[in-house]
N, C-alpha and C positions, 0 to 999 in steps of 0.2 A: 504494500500500500504506500502510495506516495502522498497520502493525505491522512487525516485522522478519520477512522472509520465511523460511519453513522449516518451520513447524508450526502447526497449528490451535489454537484456544482461547486465543490471546493477547489482552491487553487493548488496546482502542482507544487510540491515542495522539493526543490533540488537536493537539499540535505538528506531527505529520506531516500531519494533516488540513488544517492551515492552508495547506499548499502547494497545495491544490486550487485556490484562487483564482489562484495564479500560473500553474498549468497551464492554467486557463481562458483567461487572457490569451494564452498562447502558442498554444493550439489554436483559439481563437475559439468562438463560440456554436453553430456548426453541428455540432460533434463531441461525441459523448457521452463523459463521463468516468465510468469504473467505479471504485468505491471498494470495496476488499477489505481486511479485517482488523479484527476486533473489532466487526463490525456486529451489533447486537442492538437491541431496542426502546429501550434507553436511550441509544444512540449514533447511531441512524439519522437523527434530526432534525438533529444537528450535521453529519453528512456531507452531507446535502442542503443545509443552510444554507451550507456552505462551497463548494457548487457541484457536488456529485456528482449524476449523473443515474441511474446504475445501481448498486444496492447488492448486493454479494456477501456473503451471510450463510451460512457453512458450519456452524460449531459451534452457532450460535444455533438453527438449524433441525434439523440432523441429530443434534444432541446433546440435543434437547428430548424430553421424555416424550410430548408431543403436538405433532407437527409442524404440523398444521393450525392449532392455537392460536398457535404460534410465528410462523407466516407472517401470520396475522391480526393479531398484535400489532405486526408491523413495518409493515404497509400504511398505517395512519393517520400514521405518522411520516415516511413517504417521500413 
């Protein structure tokens, strides 16, 4: 989680995302790491750079006026 769990729409916390690298060391390369919390087109690249494999984007997609455009905006960053 790159936010405090409990509710959607929170801002991505880079300090929390920095833990992804530590988790990667613990889990190894063969396991997928899902990153949830504040994922949107402006934060997806960082989550992937930190080692995330699967991005969970709730508010960025379901809160968007155009869901297709929101998904298409995320894909190049991931």
